[in-house]
N, CA, C, O and the ligand as a Tripos MOL2 file, in Angstrom:
@<TRIPOS>MOLECULE
protein
  321   319    81     0     0
PROTEIN
NO_CHARGES

@<TRIPOS>ATOM
      1 N          98.1250  113.8880   74.5860 N.3       1 MET1
      2 CA         97.9300  112.4800   74.9120 C.3       1 MET1
      3 C          98.4880  112.0460   76.0790 C.2       1 MET1
      4 O          99.6900  112.1850   76.3070 O.2       1 MET1
      5 N          97.6120  111.4560   76.9500 N.am      2 PHE2
      6 CA         97.9580  111.1920   78.3370 C.3       2 PHE2
      7 C          97.8070  109.6050   78.7510 C.2       2 PHE2
      8 O          97.1210  108.8190   78.0980 O.2       2 PHE2
      9 N          98.4060  109.3180   79.7080 N.am      3 ILE3
     10 CA         98.5150  108.0130   80.1100 C.3       3 ILE3
     11 C          97.1160  107.3940   80.4200 C.2       3 ILE3
     12 O          96.9270  106.2050   80.1620 O.2       3 ILE3
     13 N          96.2520  108.0670   80.8960 N.am      4 LYS4
     14 CA         94.9810  107.5330   81.1610 C.3       4 LYS4
     15 C          94.2540  106.8810   80.0400 C.2       4 LYS4
     16 O          93.4360  105.9780   80.2170 O.2       4 LYS4
     17 N          94.6120  107.4150   78.7720 N.am      5 ASP5
     18 CA         94.0370  106.9060   77.5620 C.3       5 ASP5
     19 C          94.4340  105.6190   77.1130 C.2       5 ASP5
     20 O          93.8420  105.0660   76.1860 O.2       5 ASP5
     21 N          95.5280  105.0300   77.7860 N.am      6 PHE6
     22 CA         96.0760  103.8380   77.3430 C.3       6 PHE6
     23 C          96.1660  102.8940   78.4710 C.2       6 PHE6
     24 O          96.4040  103.3320   79.5970 O.2       6 PHE6
     25 N          95.9970  101.6360   78.2610 N.am      7 ARG7
     26 CA         96.2960  100.6590   79.1670 C.3       7 ARG7
     27 C          97.7380  100.1020   79.0480 C.2       7 ARG7
     28 O          98.0270   99.0220   78.5320 O.2       7 ARG7
     29 N          98.5550  100.9420   79.5680 N.am      8 GLY8
     30 CA        100.1360  100.4090   79.3640 C.3       8 GLY8
     31 C         100.6460  100.2790   80.7450 C.2       8 GLY8
     32 O          99.9400  100.1970   81.7490 O.2       8 GLY8
     33 N         102.0210  100.2660   80.7010 N.am      9 TRP9
     34 CA        102.8110  100.1910   81.9490 C.3       9 TRP9
     35 C         104.1830  100.7950   81.7470 C.2       9 TRP9
     36 O         104.6840  101.0350   80.6480 O.2       9 TRP9
     37 N         104.7640  101.0250   82.9960 N.am     10 ARG10
     38 CA        106.1350  101.5950   82.8020 C.3      10 ARG10
     39 C         107.1010  100.4370   82.3880 C.2      10 ARG10
     40 O         106.8660   99.3100   82.8240 O.2      10 ARG10
     41 N         108.1040  100.6380   81.6260 N.am     11 LEU11
     42 CA        109.0580   99.6710   81.2270 C.3      11 LEU11
     43 C         109.7680   99.3060   82.4010 C.2      11 LEU11
     44 O         110.2740  100.1970   83.0820 O.2      11 LEU11
     45 N         109.8770   98.0700   82.7390 N.am     12 GLU12
     46 CA        110.7380   97.6840   83.8740 C.3      12 GLU12
     47 C         112.1770   97.7520   83.5700 C.2      12 GLU12
     48 O         112.6150   97.5430   82.4390 O.2      12 GLU12
     49 N         112.9210   98.0510   84.6020 N.am     13 ASN13
     50 CA        114.3510   98.1790   84.7510 C.3      13 ASN13
     51 C         115.0170   98.8690   83.6520 C.2      13 ASN13
     52 O         116.0050   98.4460   83.0520 O.2      13 ASN13
     53 N         114.3540  100.0490   83.4170 N.am     14 SER14
     54 CA        114.7890  100.9800   82.2870 C.3      14 SER14
     55 C         115.1070  102.3300   82.9900 C.2      14 SER14
     56 O         114.5040  102.7150   83.9920 O.2      14 SER14
     57 N         116.1230  103.0270   82.3660 N.am     15 ARG15
     58 CA        116.5500  104.1950   82.8100 C.3      15 ARG15
     59 C         115.5380  105.2550   82.5500 C.2      15 ARG15
     60 O         114.6330  105.2250   81.7170 O.2      15 ARG15
     61 N         115.8680  106.2970   83.4850 N.am     16 THR16
     62 CA        114.8960  107.5320   82.9390 C.3      16 THR16
     63 C         115.7650  108.5050   82.1970 C.2      16 THR16
     64 O         116.9930  108.4220   82.1700 O.2      16 THR16
     65 N         115.0670  109.4210   81.6060 N.am     17 VAL17
     66 CA        115.7180  110.5580   80.8760 C.3      17 VAL17
     67 C         115.3720  111.9670   81.0830 C.2      17 VAL17
     68 O         114.1800  112.2780   81.0710 O.2      17 VAL17
     69 N         116.2160  112.7960   81.2600 N.am     18 THR18
     70 CA        115.8030  114.0900   81.6270 C.3      18 THR18
     71 C         115.3560  114.8900   80.5040 C.2      18 THR18
     72 O         116.0820  115.2040   79.5610 O.2      18 THR18
     73 N         114.0810  115.2250   80.6410 N.am     19 ASP19
     74 CA        113.4370  115.9670   79.2720 C.3      19 ASP19
     75 C         112.4960  116.8770   80.0240 C.2      19 ASP19
     76 O         112.2190  116.8240   81.2220 O.2      19 ASP19
     77 N         112.0250  117.7780   79.0510 N.am     20 SER20
     78 CA        111.0580  118.7530   79.7050 C.3      20 SER20
     79 C         109.6960  118.5150   79.0940 C.2      20 SER20
     80 O         109.5740  118.2680   77.8940 O.2      20 SER20
     81 N         108.6260  118.5960   79.9650 N.am     21 CYS21
     82 CA        107.3440  118.4830   79.7680 C.3      21 CYS21
     83 C         106.7220  119.6610   79.0290 C.2      21 CYS21
     84 O         106.9290  120.8100   79.4210 O.2      21 CYS21
     85 N         105.8900  119.3720   77.8630 N.am     22 ALA22
     86 CA        105.4050  120.5060   77.2790 C.3      22 ALA22
     87 C         104.0030  120.7920   77.9270 C.2      22 ALA22
     88 O         103.3570  121.8120   77.6860 O.2      22 ALA22
     89 N         103.6280  119.8670   78.7090 N.am     23 ASN23
     90 CA        102.2880  120.0960   79.3710 C.3      23 ASN23
     91 C         102.3470  120.7820   80.7620 C.2      23 ASN23
     92 O         101.5800  121.7130   81.0080 O.2      23 ASN23
     93 N         103.2130  120.3530   81.6410 N.am     24 CYS24
     94 CA        103.3690  120.8730   82.8800 C.3      24 CYS24
     95 C         104.7340  121.5660   83.1270 C.2      24 CYS24
     96 O         105.0040  122.0510   84.2250 O.2      24 CYS24
     97 N         105.5730  121.5980   82.0920 N.am     25 HIS25
     98 CA        106.8360  122.1790   82.3420 C.3      25 HIS25
     99 C         107.7210  121.4990   83.2460 C.2      25 HIS25
    100 O         108.7780  122.0410   83.5690 O.2      25 HIS25
    101 N         107.4290  120.4750   83.6470 N.am     26 ASN26
    102 CA        108.3510  119.5480   84.5820 C.3      26 ASN26
    103 C         109.5900  119.2860   83.7300 C.2      26 ASN26
    104 O         109.4810  118.7670   82.6190 O.2      26 ASN26
    105 N         110.8510  119.6670   84.2810 N.am     27 SER27
    106 CA        111.9610  119.3810   83.4270 C.3      27 SER27
    107 C         112.8850  118.4330   84.3610 C.2      27 SER27
    108 O         113.8920  118.8190   84.9540 O.2      27 SER27
    109 N         112.3540  117.1170   84.3820 N.am     28 GLY28
    110 CA        113.0120  116.1660   85.2450 C.3      28 GLY28
    111 C         113.1860  114.8650   84.6160 C.2      28 GLY28
    112 O         113.3750  114.8040   83.4010 O.2      28 GLY28
    113 N         113.1360  113.7650   85.3780 N.am     29 GLU29
    114 CA        113.2530  112.4520   84.8540 C.3      29 GLU29
    115 C         111.9510  111.9960   84.2480 C.2      29 GLU29
    116 O         110.9200  112.0260   84.9190 O.2      29 GLU29
    117 N         111.9650  111.5700   82.9850 N.am     30 HIS30
    118 CA        110.9870  111.0180   82.2920 C.3      30 HIS30
    119 C         111.1360  109.4810   82.0900 C.2      30 HIS30
    120 O         112.2450  108.9930   81.8720 O.2      30 HIS30
    121 N         110.2230  108.8710   82.1520 N.am     31 PHE31
    122 CA        110.2270  107.3530   82.2120 C.3      31 PHE31
    123 C         109.6810  106.7870   80.9000 C.2      31 PHE31
    124 O         108.8930  107.4530   80.2280 O.2      31 PHE31
    125 N         110.0880  105.5660   80.5210 N.am     32 VAL32
    126 CA        109.6450  104.8440   79.3840 C.3      32 VAL32
    127 C         108.3190  104.1240   79.6480 C.2      32 VAL32
    128 O         108.2010  103.1700   80.4180 O.2      32 VAL32
    129 N         107.4130  104.6330   78.9900 N.am     33 TYR33
    130 CA        106.1220  103.9300   79.0430 C.3      33 TYR33
    131 C         105.6540  103.1910   77.8220 C.2      33 TYR33
    132 O         105.8050  103.6120   76.6750 O.2      33 TYR33
    133 N         105.0020  101.9180   78.1900 N.am     34 VAL34
    134 CA        104.7920  100.9950   76.9190 C.3      34 VAL34
    135 C         103.3180  100.8800   76.8670 C.2      34 VAL34
    136 O         102.7130  100.5370   77.8820 O.2      34 VAL34
    137 N         102.6900  101.1400   75.7600 N.am     35 ALA35
    138 CA        101.3220  101.1380   75.3850 C.3      35 ALA35
    139 C         100.9050  100.1380   74.4540 C.2      35 ALA35
    140 O         101.2470  100.2630   73.2780 O.2      35 ALA35
    141 N         100.1450   99.0640   74.8500 N.am     36 PRO36
    142 CA         99.8160   98.1150   73.7740 C.3      36 PRO36
    143 C          98.8930   98.7370   72.7380 C.2      36 PRO36
    144 O          97.9210   99.4150   73.0720 O.2      36 PRO36
    145 N          99.2140   98.4930   71.4920 N.am     37 VAL37
    146 CA         98.3380   98.8870   70.4010 C.3      37 VAL37
    147 C          96.9820   98.0020   70.1400 C.2      37 VAL37
    148 O          97.1040   96.7800   70.0590 O.2      37 VAL37
    149 N          95.7270   98.5950   70.0110 N.am     38 GLY38
    150 CA         94.7610   97.8090   69.8030 C.3      38 GLY38
    151 C          94.3580   96.8240   70.8710 C.2      38 GLY38
    152 O          93.7680   95.7700   70.6330 O.2      38 GLY38
    153 N          94.7630   97.2950   72.2140 N.am     39 PHE39
    154 CA         94.4770   96.3610   73.3060 C.3      39 PHE39
    155 C          92.9970   96.0410   73.5040 C.2      39 PHE39
    156 O          92.6650   94.9120   73.8660 O.2      39 PHE39
    157 N          92.1950   96.8990   73.3000 N.am     40 GLN40
    158 CA         90.8340   96.5770   73.5900 C.3      40 GLN40
    159 C          90.0670   95.7310   72.5200 C.2      40 GLN40
    160 O          89.2090   94.8940   72.7990 O.2      40 GLN40
    161 N          90.4800   96.0510   71.2740 N.am     41 MET41
    162 CA         90.0050   95.2210   70.2590 C.3      41 MET41
    163 C          90.4980   93.7030   70.3280 C.2      41 MET41
    164 O          89.8420   92.7250   69.9690 O.2      41 MET41
    165 N          91.7830   93.7080   70.8610 N.am     42 GLY42
    166 CA         92.5180   92.4260   70.8900 C.3      42 GLY42
    167 C          91.7370   91.7040   71.9750 C.2      42 GLY42
    168 O          91.5200   90.5160   71.7390 O.2      42 GLY42
    169 N          91.2660   92.2010   73.1380 N.am     43 VAL43
    170 CA         90.6540   91.5310   74.1080 C.3      43 VAL43
    171 C          89.1560   91.2400   73.7260 C.2      43 VAL43
    172 O          88.6790   90.1510   74.0450 O.2      43 VAL43
    173 N          88.4420   92.1100   73.0960 N.am     44 ILE44
    174 CA         87.1170   91.8220   72.8470 C.3      44 ILE44
    175 C          86.9370   90.7480   71.6850 C.2      44 ILE44
    176 O          86.1430   89.8100   71.7570 O.2      44 ILE44
    177 N          87.7300   90.9930   70.6630 N.am     45 PHE45
    178 CA         87.4390   90.2170   69.3670 C.3      45 PHE45
    179 C          88.3510   89.0300   69.3610 C.2      45 PHE45
    180 O          88.0810   88.1420   68.5530 O.2      45 PHE45
    181 N          89.3240   88.8910   70.0920 N.am     46 SER46
    182 CA         90.3130   87.8190   69.7430 C.3      46 SER46
    183 C          91.0020   87.1290   71.0100 C.2      46 SER46
    184 O          91.3750   87.8050   71.9690 O.2      46 SER46
    185 N          91.1220   85.9950   70.9650 N.am     47 ARG47
    186 CA         91.6410   85.3960   72.2780 C.3      47 ARG47
    187 C          93.1690   85.3050   72.0890 C.2      47 ARG47
    188 O          93.8340   84.8650   73.0260 O.2      47 ARG47
    189 N          93.7850   85.6950   70.9280 N.am     48 LYS48
    190 CA         95.1510   85.5230   70.5860 C.3      48 LYS48
    191 C          95.8020   86.6330   71.3750 C.2      48 LYS48
    192 O          95.1780   87.6910   71.4520 O.2      48 LYS48
    193 N          97.0850   86.5210   72.0260 N.am     49 PRO49
    194 CA         97.7050   87.6450   72.5600 C.3      49 PRO49
    195 C          98.3280   88.5500   71.4200 C.2      49 PRO49
    196 O          98.7540   88.0940   70.3590 O.2      49 PRO49
    197 N          98.3290   89.7860   71.7420 N.am     50 LEU50
    198 CA         98.8520   90.7900   70.8290 C.3      50 LEU50
    199 C         100.3510   90.7330   70.8540 C.2      50 LEU50
    200 O         100.9350   91.1850   71.8400 O.2      50 LEU50
    201 N         101.0070   90.2300   69.8780 N.am     51 LEU51
    202 CA        102.4780   90.0370   69.9100 C.3      51 LEU51
    203 C         103.1810   91.2460   69.2090 C.2      51 LEU51
    204 O         102.9000   91.5080   68.0390 O.2      51 LEU51
    205 N         103.9670   91.8840   69.8130 N.am     52 GLY52
    206 CA        104.7760   92.8920   69.0480 C.3      52 GLY52
    207 C         104.0900   94.1380   68.8340 C.2      52 GLY52
    208 O         104.7390   95.0830   68.3840 O.2      52 GLY52
    209 N         102.6880   94.2900   69.1300 N.am     53 ALA53
    210 CA        102.0460   95.4680   68.9410 C.3      53 ALA53
    211 C         102.0210   96.3660   70.0000 C.2      53 ALA53
    212 O         101.0000   96.4670   70.6820 O.2      53 ALA53
    213 N         103.1090   97.0960   70.2510 N.am     54 LYS54
    214 CA        103.4220   98.0720   71.3110 C.3      54 LYS54
    215 C         103.8250   99.4520   70.8450 C.2      54 LYS54
    216 O         104.4440   99.6040   69.7910 O.2      54 LYS54
    217 N         103.5320  100.3000   71.5020 N.am     55 LYS55
    218 CA        104.1710  101.5670   71.2840 C.3      55 LYS55
    219 C         104.9470  102.0840   72.5690 C.2      55 LYS55
    220 O         104.5670  101.8300   73.7110 O.2      55 LYS55
    221 N         106.0880  102.8450   72.2620 N.am     56 TYR56
    222 CA        106.7610  103.2910   73.3690 C.3      56 TYR56
    223 C         106.8380  104.7710   73.5150 C.2      56 TYR56
    224 O         106.9590  105.4390   72.4880 O.2      56 TYR56
    225 N         106.7790  105.3670   74.6940 N.am     57 PHE57
    226 CA        106.6790  106.8990   74.8110 C.3      57 PHE57
    227 C         107.5390  107.1200   75.8870 C.2      57 PHE57
    228 O         107.7720  106.2330   76.7070 O.2      57 PHE57
    229 N         108.1040  108.4070   75.9570 N.am     58 LEU58
    230 CA        108.6210  109.0240   77.1110 C.3      58 LEU58
    231 C         107.5910  109.7240   77.7780 C.2      58 LEU58
    232 O         106.8810  110.5210   77.1650 O.2      58 LEU58
    233 N         107.4290  109.4590   79.1640 N.am     59 ALA59
    234 CA        106.1610  109.9280   79.7720 C.3      59 ALA59
    235 C         106.6740  110.7630   80.9730 C.2      59 ALA59
    236 O         107.6640  110.4140   81.6160 O.2      59 ALA59
    237 N         105.9470  111.9010   81.2540 N.am     60 CYS60
    238 CA        106.2370  112.7770   82.3120 C.3      60 CYS60
    239 C         105.6350  112.1880   83.6650 C.2      60 CYS60
    240 O         104.4370  111.9420   83.8090 O.2      60 CYS60
    241 N         106.5330  112.0080   84.5600 N.am     61 PRO61
    242 CA        106.0280  111.2290   85.9340 C.3      61 PRO61
    243 C         105.0720  112.3080   86.6530 C.2      61 PRO61
    244 O         104.3680  111.8300   87.5420 O.2      61 PRO61
    245 N         104.9490  113.5420   86.4340 N.am     62 VAL62
    246 CA        104.1250  114.3160   87.2080 C.3      62 VAL62
    247 C         102.6370  114.4210   86.6130 C.2      62 VAL62
    248 O         101.6430  114.2930   87.3280 O.2      62 VAL62
    249 N         102.5870  114.6500   85.3310 N.am     63 CYS63
    250 CA        101.1810  114.7710   84.7270 C.3      63 CYS63
    251 C         100.8250  113.5500   83.8360 C.2      63 CYS63
    252 O          99.6380  113.3880   83.5510 O.2      63 CYS63
    253 N         101.7710  112.6640   83.3670 N.am     64 GLY64
    254 CA        101.3640  111.5960   82.5170 C.3      64 GLY64
    255 C         101.4890  112.0050   81.0690 C.2      64 GLY64
    256 O         101.1350  111.2520   80.1620 O.2      64 GLY64
    257 N         101.9700  113.1450   80.8700 N.am     65 HIS65
    258 CA        102.0170  113.5430   79.4890 C.3      65 HIS65
    259 C         103.1440  112.7960   78.7350 C.2      65 HIS65
    260 O         104.2340  112.6180   79.2780 O.2      65 HIS65
    261 N         102.8700  112.3440   77.4330 N.am     66 PHE66
    262 CA        103.8630  111.6980   76.6210 C.3      66 PHE66
    263 C         104.6570  112.8550   75.9740 C.2      66 PHE66
    264 O         104.0740  113.6680   75.2570 O.2      66 PHE66
    265 N         105.8750  112.9280   76.2000 N.am     67 SER67
    266 CA        106.6720  114.0570   75.6980 C.3      67 SER67
    267 C         107.1430  113.5730   74.1550 C.2      67 SER67
    268 O         107.1810  114.3760   73.2230 O.2      67 SER67
    269 N         107.4660  112.2720   74.0250 N.am     68 LYS68
    270 CA        107.7490  111.8680   72.5880 C.3      68 LYS68
    271 C         107.4630  110.3250   72.6030 C.2      68 LYS68
    272 O         107.3510  109.6070   73.5970 O.2      68 LYS68
    273 N         107.3710  109.9790   71.2970 N.am     69 GLU69
    274 CA        107.1960  108.5960   70.9890 C.3      69 GLU69
    275 C         108.5790  107.9490   70.6520 C.2      69 GLU69
    276 O         109.3260  108.4760   69.8270 O.2      69 GLU69
    277 N         108.8750  106.8910   71.2530 N.am     70 LEU70
    278 CA        110.1350  106.2070   70.9050 C.3      70 LEU70
    279 C         109.9000  105.0450   70.0350 C.2      70 LEU70
    280 O         108.8340  104.4370   69.9500 O.2      70 LEU70
    281 N         111.0730  104.7670   69.3430 N.am     71 SER71
    282 CA        110.9480  103.5040   68.5090 C.3      71 SER71
    283 C         111.3030  102.3380   69.4080 C.2      71 SER71
    284 O         111.8740  102.4700   70.4910 O.2      71 SER71
    285 N         110.9520  101.2800   68.9200 N.am     72 ARG72
    286 CA        111.2160  100.0640   69.9250 C.3      72 ARG72
    287 C         112.6360   99.8830   70.2460 C.2      72 ARG72
    288 O         113.0260   99.5400   71.3620 O.2      72 ARG72
    289 N         113.4670  100.1420   69.1560 N.am     73 GLU73
    290 CA        114.9100  100.0700   69.5150 C.3      73 GLU73
    291 C         115.3090  101.0540   70.4800 C.2      73 GLU73
    292 O         115.9720  100.6570   71.4390 O.2      73 GLU73
    293 N         115.0070  102.3160   70.3860 N.am     74 GLN74
    294 CA        115.2970  103.2410   71.3920 C.3      74 GLN74
    295 C         114.7080  102.9890   72.7890 C.2      74 GLN74
    296 O         115.3150  103.3470   73.7980 O.2      74 GLN74
    297 N         113.4800  102.3480   72.8360 N.am     75 ALA75
    298 CA        112.9610  102.0440   74.2120 C.3      75 ALA75
    299 C         113.9020  100.8540   74.8180 C.2      75 ALA75
    300 O         114.3320  100.9310   75.9690 O.2      75 ALA75
    301 N         114.1570   99.8820   74.0660 N.am     76 LEU76
    302 CA        114.7970   98.7300   74.5420 C.3      76 LEU76
    303 C         116.2390   99.0900   74.7540 C.2      76 LEU76
    304 O         116.9100   98.3200   75.4410 O.2      76 LEU76
    305 N         116.7990  100.1630   74.2480 N.am     77 ALA77
    306 CA        118.1940  100.5880   74.4960 C.3      77 ALA77
    307 C         118.3610  101.2940   75.8680 C.2      77 ALA77
    308 O         119.4360  101.5580   76.4050 O.2      77 ALA77
    309 N         117.1070  101.5580   76.3490 N.am     78 MET78
    310 CA        116.9270  102.2930   77.7350 C.3      78 MET78
    311 C         117.0730  101.3130   78.8110 C.2      78 MET78
    312 O         117.3900  101.6590   79.9490 O.2      78 MET78
    313 N         116.8420  100.0440   78.4660 N.am     79 ARG79
    314 CA        116.8520   98.9120   79.5740 C.3      79 ARG79
    315 C         118.2410   98.9160   80.1180 C.2      79 ARG79
    316 O         119.2120   99.2550   79.4420 O.2      79 ARG79
    317 N         118.3060   98.5210   81.3860 N.am     80 ARG80
    318 CA        119.5230   98.4480   82.1160 C.3      80 ARG80
    319 C         120.1040   96.9520   81.8270 C.2      80 ARG80
    320 O         121.1660   96.5940   82.3360 O.2      80 ARG80
    321 ZN        104.1650  116.8860   82.8030 Zn       81 ZN81
@<TRIPOS>BOND
     1     1     2 1
     2     2     3 1
     3     3     4 2
     4     3     5 am
     5     5     6 1
     6     6     7 1
     7     7     8 2
     8     7     9 am
     9     9    10 1
    10    10    11 1
    11    11    12 2
    12    11    13 am
    13    13    14 1
    14    14    15 1
    15    15    16 2
    16    15    17 am
    17    17    18 1
    18    18    19 1
    19    19    20 2
    20    19    21 am
    21    21    22 1
    22    22    23 1
    23    23    24 2
    24    23    25 am
    25    25    26 1
    26    26    27 1
    27    27    28 2
    28    27    29 am
    29    29    30 1
    30    30    31 1
    31    31    32 2
    32    31    33 am
    33    33    34 1
    34    34    35 1
    35    35    36 2
    36    35    37 am
    37    37    38 1
    38    38    39 1
    39    39    40 2
    40    39    41 am
    41    41    42 1
    42    42    43 1
    43    43    44 2
    44    43    45 am
    45    45    46 1
    46    46    47 1
    47    47    48 2
    48    47    49 am
    49    49    50 1
    50    50    51 1
    51    51    52 2
    52    51    53 am
    53    53    54 1
    54    54    55 1
    55    55    56 2
    56    55    57 am
    57    57    58 1
    58    58    59 1
    59    59    60 2
    60    59    61 am
    61    61    62 1
    62    62    63 1
    63    63    64 2
    64    63    65 am
    65    65    66 1
    66    66    67 1
    67    67    68 2
    68    67    69 am
    69    69    70 1
    70    70    71 1
    71    71    72 2
    72    71    73 am
    73    73    74 1
    74    74    75 1
    75    75    76 2
    76    75    77 am
    77    77    78 1
    78    78    79 1
    79    79    80 2
    80    79    81 am
    81    81    82 1
    82    82    83 1
    83    83    84 2
    84    83    85 am
    85    85    86 1
    86    86    87 1
    87    87    88 2
    88    87    89 am
    89    89    90 1
    90    90    91 1
    91    91    92 2
    92    91    93 am
    93    93    94 1
    94    94    95 1
    95    95    96 2
    96    95    97 am
    97    97    98 1
    98    98    99 1
    99    99   100 2
   100    99   101 am
   101   101   102 1
   102   102   103 1
   103   103   104 2
   104   103   105 am
   105   105   106 1
   106   106   107 1
   107   107   108 2
   108   107   109 am
   109   109   110 1
   110   110   111 1
   111   111   112 2
   112   111   113 am
   113   113   114 1
   114   114   115 1
   115   115   116 2
   116   115   117 am
   117   117   118 1
   118   118   119 1
   119   119   120 2
   120   119   121 am
   121   121   122 1
   122   122   123 1
   123   123   124 2
   124   123   125 am
   125   125   126 1
   126   126   127 1
   127   127   128 2
   128   127   129 am
   129   129   130 1
   130   130   131 1
   131   131   132 2
   132   131   133 am
   133   133   134 1
   134   134   135 1
   135   135   136 2
   136   135   137 am
   137   137   138 1
   138   138   139 1
   139   139   140 2
   140   139   141 am
   141   141   142 1
   142   142   143 1
   143   143   144 2
   144   143   145 am
   145   145   146 1
   146   146   147 1
   147   147   148 2
   148   147   149 am
   149   149   150 1
   150   150   151 1
   151   151   152 2
   152   151   153 am
   153   153   154 1
   154   154   155 1
   155   155   156 2
   156   155   157 am
   157   157   158 1
   158   158   159 1
   159   159   160 2
   160   159   161 am
   161   161   162 1
   162   162   163 1
   163   163   164 2
   164   163   165 am
   165   165   166 1
   166   166   167 1
   167   167   168 2
   168   167   169 am
   169   169   170 1
   170   170   171 1
   171   171   172 2
   172   171   173 am
   173   173   174 1
   174   174   175 1
   175   175   176 2
   176   175   177 am
   177   177   178 1
   178   178   179 1
   179   179   180 2
   180   179   181 am
   181   181   182 1
   182   182   183 1
   183   183   184 2
   184   183   185 am
   185   185   186 1
   186   186   187 1
   187   187   188 2
   188   187   189 am
   189   189   190 1
   190   190   191 1
   191   191   192 2
   192   191   193 am
   193   193   194 1
   194   194   195 1
   195   195   196 2
   196   195   197 am
   197   197   198 1
   198   198   199 1
   199   199   200 2
   200   199   201 am
   201   201   202 1
   202   202   203 1
   203   203   204 2
   204   203   205 am
   205   205   206 1
   206   206   207 1
   207   207   208 2
   208   207   209 am
   209   209   210 1
   210   210   211 1
   211   211   212 2
   212   211   213 am
   213   213   214 1
   214   214   215 1
   215   215   216 2
   216   215   217 am
   217   217   218 1
   218   218   219 1
   219   219   220 2
   220   219   221 am
   221   221   222 1
   222   222   223 1
   223   223   224 2
   224   223   225 am
   225   225   226 1
   226   226   227 1
   227   227   228 2
   228   227   229 am
   229   229   230 1
   230   230   231 1
   231   231   232 2
   232   231   233 am
   233   233   234 1
   234   234   235 1
   235   235   236 2
   236   235   237 am
   237   237   238 1
   238   238   239 1
   239   239   240 2
   240   239   241 am
   241   241   242 1
   242   242   243 1
   243   243   244 2
   244   243   245 am
   245   245   246 1
   246   246   247 1
   247   247   248 2
   248   247   249 am
   249   249   250 1
   250   250   251 1
   251   251   252 2
   252   251   253 am
   253   253   254 1
   254   254   255 1
   255   255   256 2
   256   255   257 am
   257   257   258 1
   258   258   259 1
   259   259   260 2
   260   259   261 am
   261   261   262 1
   262   262   263 1
   263   263   264 2
   264   263   265 am
   265   265   266 1
   266   266   267 1
   267   267   268 2
   268   267   269 am
   269   269   270 1
   270   270   271 1
   271   271   272 2
   272   271   273 am
   273   273   274 1
   274   274   275 1
   275   275   276 2
   276   275   277 am
   277   277   278 1
   278   278   279 1
   279   279   280 2
   280   279   281 am
   281   281   282 1
   282   282   283 1
   283   283   284 2
   284   283   285 am
   285   285   286 1
   286   286   287 1
   287   287   288 2
   288   287   289 am
   289   289   290 1
   290   290   291 1
   291   291   292 2
   292   291   293 am
   293   293   294 1
   294   294   295 1
   295   295   296 2
   296   295   297 am
   297   297   298 1
   298   298   299 1
   299   299   300 2
   300   299   301 am
   301   301   302 1
   302   302   303 1
   303   303   304 2
   304   303   305 am
   305   305   306 1
   306   306   307 1
   307   307   308 2
   308   307   309 am
   309   309   310 1
   310   310   311 1
   311   311   312 2
   312   311   313 am
   313   313   314 1
   314   314   315 1
   315   315   316 2
   316   315   317 am
   317   317   318 1
   318   318   319 1
   319   319   320 2
@<TRIPOS>SUBSTRUCTURE
     1 MET1         2 RESIDUE 1 A MET
     2 PHE2         6 RESIDUE 1 A PHE
     3 ILE3        10 RESIDUE 1 A ILE
     4 LYS4        14 RESIDUE 1 A LYS
     5 ASP5        18 RESIDUE 1 A ASP
     6 PHE6        22 RESIDUE 1 A PHE
     7 ARG7        26 RESIDUE 1 A ARG
     8 GLY8        30 RESIDUE 1 A GLY
     9 TRP9        34 RESIDUE 1 A TRP
    10 ARG10       38 RESIDUE 1 A ARG
    11 LEU11       42 RESIDUE 1 A LEU
    12 GLU12       46 RESIDUE 1 A GLU
    13 ASN13       50 RESIDUE 1 A ASN
    14 SER14       54 RESIDUE 1 A SER
    15 ARG15       58 RESIDUE 1 A ARG
    16 THR16       62 RESIDUE 1 A THR
    17 VAL17       66 RESIDUE 1 A VAL
    18 THR18       70 RESIDUE 1 A THR
    19 ASP19       74 RESIDUE 1 A ASP
    20 SER20       78 RESIDUE 1 A SER
    21 CYS21       82 RESIDUE 1 A CYS
    22 ALA22       86 RESIDUE 1 A ALA
    23 ASN23       90 RESIDUE 1 A ASN
    24 CYS24       94 RESIDUE 1 A CYS
    25 HIS25       98 RESIDUE 1 A HIS
    26 ASN26      102 RESIDUE 1 A ASN
    27 SER27      106 RESIDUE 1 A SER
    28 GLY28      110 RESIDUE 1 A GLY
    29 GLU29      114 RESIDUE 1 A GLU
    30 HIS30      118 RESIDUE 1 A HIS
    31 PHE31      122 RESIDUE 1 A PHE
    32 VAL32      126 RESIDUE 1 A VAL
    33 TYR33      130 RESIDUE 1 A TYR
    34 VAL34      134 RESIDUE 1 A VAL
    35 ALA35      138 RESIDUE 1 A ALA
    36 PRO36      142 RESIDUE 1 A PRO
    37 VAL37      146 RESIDUE 1 A VAL
    38 GLY38      150 RESIDUE 1 A GLY
    39 PHE39      154 RESIDUE 1 A PHE
    40 GLN40      158 RESIDUE 1 A GLN
    41 MET41      162 RESIDUE 1 A MET
    42 GLY42      166 RESIDUE 1 A GLY
    43 VAL43      170 RESIDUE 1 A VAL
    44 ILE44      174 RESIDUE 1 A ILE
    45 PHE45      178 RESIDUE 1 A PHE
    46 SER46      182 RESIDUE 1 A SER
    47 ARG47      186 RESIDUE 1 A ARG
    48 LYS48      190 RESIDUE 1 A LYS
    49 PRO49      194 RESIDUE 1 A PRO
    50 LEU50      198 RESIDUE 1 A LEU
    51 LEU51      202 RESIDUE 1 A LEU
    52 GLY52      206 RESIDUE 1 A GLY
    53 ALA53      210 RESIDUE 1 A ALA
    54 LYS54      214 RESIDUE 1 A LYS
    55 LYS55      218 RESIDUE 1 A LYS
    56 TYR56      222 RESIDUE 1 A TYR
    57 PHE57      226 RESIDUE 1 A PHE
    58 LEU58      230 RESIDUE 1 A LEU
    59 ALA59      234 RESIDUE 1 A ALA
    60 CYS60      238 RESIDUE 1 A CYS
    61 PRO61      242 RESIDUE 1 A PRO
    62 VAL62      246 RESIDUE 1 A VAL
    63 CYS63      250 RESIDUE 1 A CYS
    64 GLY64      254 RESIDUE 1 A GLY
    65 HIS65      258 RESIDUE 1 A HIS
    66 PHE66      262 RESIDUE 1 A PHE
    67 SER67      266 RESIDUE 1 A SER
    68 LYS68      270 RESIDUE 1 A LYS
    69 GLU69      274 RESIDUE 1 A GLU
    70 LEU70      278 RESIDUE 1 A LEU
    71 SER71      282 RESIDUE 1 A SER
    72 ARG72      286 RESIDUE 1 A ARG
    73 GLU73      290 RESIDUE 1 A GLU
    74 GLN74      294 RESIDUE 1 A GLN
    75 ALA75      298 RESIDUE 1 A ALA
    76 LEU76      302 RESIDUE 1 A LEU
    77 ALA77      306 RESIDUE 1 A ALA
    78 MET78      310 RESIDUE 1 A MET
    79 ARG79      314 RESIDUE 1 A ARG
    80 ARG80      318 RESIDUE 1 A ARG
    81 ZN81       321 GROUP 0 **** ****
């Protein structure tokens, strides 16, 4: 699973976490990435904003690999 498959963004004002990437073996700071769920369907078939439909991941800054999925609570706890 890679960032280019999602239209998401980096969570602002969040801490990074030291983790190891299973894809490129970078063992450095991973950041919190927010990916809206059903983004394309929402845009094409609905004019309503997608509220609360987001997924959170820890992402590798080198290759964009998602090392793990975070719960909403875990992701928001990372905010400064
Ligand atoms: Zn990586």
